N, C-alpha and C positions, 0 to 999 in steps of 0.2 A: 399919651392918648388915654381917654377915659374908657374903662371897660363898660360895655353895655349891660344893663340889668338883665339877669336871667332868673326866671321864676321857677322855683322847685316846688312841685305839687306832691304832697304826701297824703293820699287817701287813707283814712284810718278807721278800722272797725275793731273795737276791743283789742287795742294794741298796747296795753299797759306793760306787758312783758318785754316788748321790743322797742318802745318809743325812745327810751334813753340811749340805747345803742345806735339806733337809726339817726337821731338828731345830733348826737355827739360827732358822728362822721360828717354830717352835712355842714354844721357850723364850723368845722375845722378845714373846710375846703381851701385849697390854695387859691382858687378863684373867689374873690371876696364880695363882688357886687351882686349879691343875691337877695331875693325875697323868698321866704320859705313859707308856703301856704299849707298849713295842716288842716285838712278837711275831715272833720270828725263826723262820721255818719252812723247814726243809730247805736252808738256805743253805750254799753251798760256797765262798764268798769271805770277805773280811775284815769283813763287816758286823758280826758280834758284837763283834769287837775295837774297832771304831769306836764302837759304842753304849756299850760299857763305859768308853771314854775320856770320852764325854759324861756318863756317870753320875757321874764324879768331879767334874765341873763344875756339875752341877745335880741335887740330891737328889730332884727330882720325877720323875726318869726311872727306870723299872723295866724290866728285861728278862725276857722269858719265851721259852724256847727249846723248840722241838719239832722232831723229826727229819722230821716229815711236811710235805712241801712242798705245801700246799693252802691257797688263799686263804680259802675258806669256813671251814675248820677253824681257821685262824689268827684269823679274825674272832671265831669263837665262843669261843676260848680267851681272847681279850681281854675279851669281854663277861663271861665267868664270873669274871674276876679284877678287875673294876672294884669300887671301893669308894664311888664318888660316885653321887649321884642322877641325874646326867645324863652322856651320853657322846657322843663324836664320833669319826668315822673319817677318817684321812688316809692316802692311798697314798704309799709312800716316794718314788716318782719325781715326786710333785706337790709344790706348795708353797702356803702360805696367806699371806694378807695379815695385817698386824700386829693388826688388830681383828677377825679371823675369829671367834674365840670370843665376844668382847664383843658384836658385832652379832647373832650368831645367838642368844645367850642373851637378848638384849633381846626377841626374839620369844617365847621360852619364858616370859619374865616376864609376857607378856600373857595367859597361861593356856593356851597351846598345848603339845602334847606332841612336836611336830616343828616345827622351824624350818629352812627350806632357803634358801640364798642363791644368787645368780648366780655363774657361774664363767667363766673364759676357757678356751676349747678351744684349747690350745696345740699346733698342728700344725707349727710352725716356718715357716709361710708367711703365712697370714691372721690367725691368732690372734684369733678373734672371740668375743664373748660367747655363751654357750649360749642365753640367752633375750633376745630383743630386742623392744622395744615392750611390755614388761610393766610392771605397777605393783606395788608392795609391798602385801601384804594377805592376807586369809584365802583359801585355795584349798580348795574342797570336793573330795571324791573324784571327783565328776563333772567337775570342771575340772582335775584333776591330770594329765591325759594329756600335757600339754606338758612336764612335768618329766622330766629324765633319770632312769631307774630305777637310780641309783647311790647307794651308801651314803654317799659323801663329800659335802662341802659342806653338812652338816646337823648340828644338835644334836638329840639325842633324849632324851626322858624314859626313864630306865633301866627303868621299870615296863613299858614296851612289850615288853621282852625277857624277861619273867618266864617265858613259855611258848613264846616264839618263838626260833628260831635259823636261821642261814643254811644253805642246802643245801651239804653237803660233797662233795668229790671230783667236782665238776661245773663246767662253764662256766655262765654266767648266774646265779651265786649271788646277785648283787645283785637281779636281776630276780625271783628265786624268792621274795623276801620283801617287796620294796618295796610292792606293792599291798596285802598283808596288813597291813603297818605303817600305811599310810594309813587303811585301814578300821578298824583297832583304835584309832587316834588320833582318828578322826572327820573330821579335816581337817588341813591343813598351813598354817603361816604362812610366806609367801614374802617374802623381802627382795631387792629388785632390785639391791642393791649388789654389786659384784664382791668376793668374799671368798676365792675359791679359784682356783688355776691348775691345770688338768687337763692333764697332759703326755701327748700322744698320739704322741710321737716315739720312745718307748722301744721298741726292737725286741724286748725280752724281755717286754714287757707282754702280758697275756692278750688285750688287744684286737687285737693284731697277729698272734696265733698262729692258724693255720688248719689243724687236722688232725683226724683222725677222733675222737680221744678227747674233744674238746671239743664234738662235735656230739651233744648229749644233751638236746635240748629236751624230749623225751618225759619224761625224769626230772624236769625242772623243772615240766612240766604236772602230773605226779603230786603233786609237793610242794605246788604251789599248791592243787590240788583237795582235798588232805587237810586244808587249813585252811578250806575252805568248809563251814560247819556250820550246823545249825538255829538255833544261838544268834545267828547273823547274819541280819538280815532279808533277804528274798528279793531285794530290789532291790540291797542291798549285795553279796550274792553275785554277782549279775550284773555289777555295776560292777567288782568285783575282777577278774573274768574278762575283761571288756572292756578294762580298763586294762592287764592283762597282754598281751593280744593286740596292742594298739596299741604298747605298749612294745617288743615283739619286732619288729614290723614297722618301726618308726621307728628303732630303735637297733641291732638285731642282724642283720636279714635280709641286710644288705649284706656281712656277714663270712662267709657260707656260700660255700665254694668252688664254682666252676662245673665240677666234674669228676664222675667216677663216684661218689666218696665223697659229695659234696654231693647228687647226685641220689638216691642211696639214702637219705640222711638225710631229704630233703624228702618222699620217699614215706612214710617212717616217721612223720614229723610229721603228714602228712595222715591216716594211719591213727589216730594218737592223737586228732586233732581229731574224726574221725568217731565214735570209740568213747566219747569223754569229754565232748565239747563240744556239749551240746544247745543249740540256739538260735544257732548260729554266724552264720547269715544275719541274724537279728534284731540280734545284737550289732554286727556290721559296719555294718549300715544306720544304727545309732544312734550310731556313733562320730563324734566331732567332727574328722574328717579330710577332706581333699579327695576329691571324687568319683572322681578317677583312682586314688587309693590304694584306695578301697573296691572298685573294679572289679578291681584287681590282686589284692586279697585273695580275691575271689570266684573269679577265674581260678585262683588257687593251690589253692583248695578243690576245684575240678573237675579240675585237672591240675597238680600241684605242680612238674613239671619242664618245663612248656611255656615 
């Protein structure tokens, strides 16, 4: 039986320090039928030259170059240039295990449109698994709140992206689409094996940048809500919104700076919540999170800078 082609998309911005390690792990995958799309976006270092050297050694590698340095845009360019029925994303400063694709594709073979694996959160100190005490198996949208809202460490059915794209020119571009993808897929198959290494030590990584241009959660809210349609059942619409709220609180709230810019931003988010998020209290009350976090969310709604 011929293995289907799986497209691996690697968005790259100034990745000269990481590209060799990243690509060496991708080309050595036990699953061989790959196309490897290196989307170089706005790079000012030697990344492109390094990728072209790799192309000489492995004809599965393709390079796509854009002058626009934006992660969401680079991801969308990758999606639009895939030729396989399945795709996966890898960040250039991360690295994958040899059986990354093989294990995740095994979940797809069970009939699922998204298969997500466990990963190591590599912070240079503790380096702990992202998910502990979990078992492999189907995860419904109701139970998916524990999953990091990241594009990586997953294999997706390409059909999910027929009408969906990542938010461009914005922080939280992962978060803007993750709950919609789960709702469209219906559920996720989760594999508890470590397949991905998530590098959080890169100082140029978007996760370490804290400035005003990235504080655009209101834009992400608008993107999420534009995908809530009558075609989706009322409960699914509510669950998408709930998953988004929880993902923001558990994964991104900590990165908001505690200065005047951050305070102004939190006020703006509160206004967005008031204007667009009907049922905020109901959603929070029904989230599967500790009572302390629920109380913090309610306090934020009443006074975002308290």
